[in-house]
N, C-alpha and C positions, 0 to 999 in steps of 0.2 A: 563441447559445453562450455558455456561462458557464463561466470559469476560475477555479480556485482556487488559491491560493499563500499560505501563510503567513508565509515568510522575507523580511525587508524587502527585501535587494536583489534577489532572483530577482522579486516582484512588482513592483519598480521596474522592469525587464527588461521584465516583462508587458505594463506600463500601455504601453509603445510599441507594444505589437501591438494595443493595444485600439481598437476602431472601432465603426460602427453594430451592426456584427452580432456583435461580440465581446466581453463586458464581462467584467472581471477585479475578484474580489473577495480580500481579504487576511483569510484565514481557516482555522483549525486544522479538516483534514478531520475529525480523530476529532469534531468537536462540529456538522457540517453538520446541519440540520434541513428538511424537507420545507416546513415552514408559514415558514422564512424564507428559503430561497431558491429555493425551488420543488420540482417532480417533474419530471424528464427522462427521454426517451426512451431517450439512450444517454450512458453514462456510461462514460470512459475515467480510469484511475489508471495511469500509466506511475510508473517509478523510485518507488513510494513503500512499498506494504506492507510489503515487507522494513527501512522505516524504523523500523519501531513496536515498541512491545515490548507491546504488546496487539493483536491482529490483529482482535480481536472487537469494538474501538471505531469500527473503519472499517466492520463490515458494518452494526452497528446505523447508522451513519450513512448506507452505500447500501441498506439498508431503508425508510429515511425519504425518500430523493429518488428513488426506481424504485416504478415501477409494475408491476402484472402481466405487462405487455408490453415492459418495457423490456428492453437488453441493456447489460449491464456488462462491461467490458474490462481485464484487469488484467496487467498485464505488467510482468515484476520477477524478480527470485533467488526460486531455492529452494534449501535445505539439500540437501545429497547427504552419502553417506557417503565419507570418506576428506577428501582435501585441497580445502580450497575456493580457487579460483583467486581473484587478485587481496587476498587476504587477508593483511596482513602478520604476522600470530602464527601459529602452528600450526593446524590448524582444528580447533575444537571440539566434543567428542563431538553425536551426536542425542542429547537430552534429550527428557523430557515437560512439559510444561508444565500448568496447567490455568487456564482461561479462563471467566468464568460457568460454573460446573459441568461443562465439556466438556476434556476433554485430547485436547492437540494435539503433534506430534513437532516438532522443529525442533533450532535449532544458536543459541544466545546470540553476540552481536557486539555488541562494544565501541564505541559512537558517540562517545563523551564522555568524557574522564576525571573522577574524581569532584570534583567543586568547580568545574568551569569553569561563570565567568559566562554569564548567559544572554546576555548582548550578543555574548559571543564563539560561542555556540551559534549564532546567528541569524548569523553571517557565514560561517559554514561551508556554503556551499551544497550540498553532496552529502552532507549527514549527516540525522539526524532534527530535528526540531524542538528538543525538551527533553530526551529520555529517553536518559538513562547505555548502555544495554542494547538493544538491537532483536533480534526472535526471527524467524529466518528460518524458515519453514513447511517439511516436507519434501512433497516432490510429493502424497502420499497426505492429509496434512496440510490441504495447500490446498483441493484437492478437498472434504474432511469442511466447514472450516470455510463454504465456500459453501455444500453443500446445507444443513448445521445451520441455513446462515440464510436456507434457501427458494429459493437459485439451486441448480436442479437440471438443466439441460439444458445444458449444459457442453461447449464447443467447443473444443481445443485448437490452439494457432497457435504456426509457430516463428517468432521472430525475424528479423531479415536475416542474423545468424547462426545455421545450422542445428547448427554444433558446438559453440552456448555450453555450456558448463558450468552456466550457472546454469539451465538448464531453458526449457520453453516458457511463452509467454503462454497465457491460458485466457479466451475469452469464456464467460461465465455467463447464462443466463436464469431468471428465475423460469419454473414450468412454473404452469399455468394451475389 
C-alpha cells in the first residue's frame, strides 16, 4: 500500500501510520508517474480532485499509475446549480473551461488569496497545494473527464451522508 501526500504537516502525520505494509511518499499527485512509483490495482483519491485548478493533470497521472484492470475510486465534491454548501462567498455560476482541448463545466472557487506565500499555503491542510483557484466539475463533466481518459466503466456510490450536497463518489474502471 502506497499513500501520497504533498503538504508537509499532513505528510508528517501520515508517517505515523507507516509500517511494513504501508509506505507514504511526499509527492504532488499531479506529478505521479508509473515509472517512478509503480502501477496499482486500486487507487483511492479522497478529498482531492476538487482542489485542483486543472483536473486533467490528475487524470494523466492516474492513467500513468493504473492498468486496464485497475479500479480508481474518487470521492469528492461536485459543482451544483444554485448555492454550494459550506462556501463562505455566494456560490459562483457554472462556467465552461477548456483543458487539453476538451471543455468541462464547473465552478471556480478560491483556494488562496493572490500573493499567499508558499509556506503559508503548505500549512493550510484543507486547501490546494499551490493553485489559487480550484475548479469543481459538475457531475456530468466529472463523468466526461473520466471517460475522456479511458475510464468508462463507472459505478456511483454515496458517502456516509446520502443527503450530501456535494454529490456522489464515483468508482471508475477502464474498459478492456
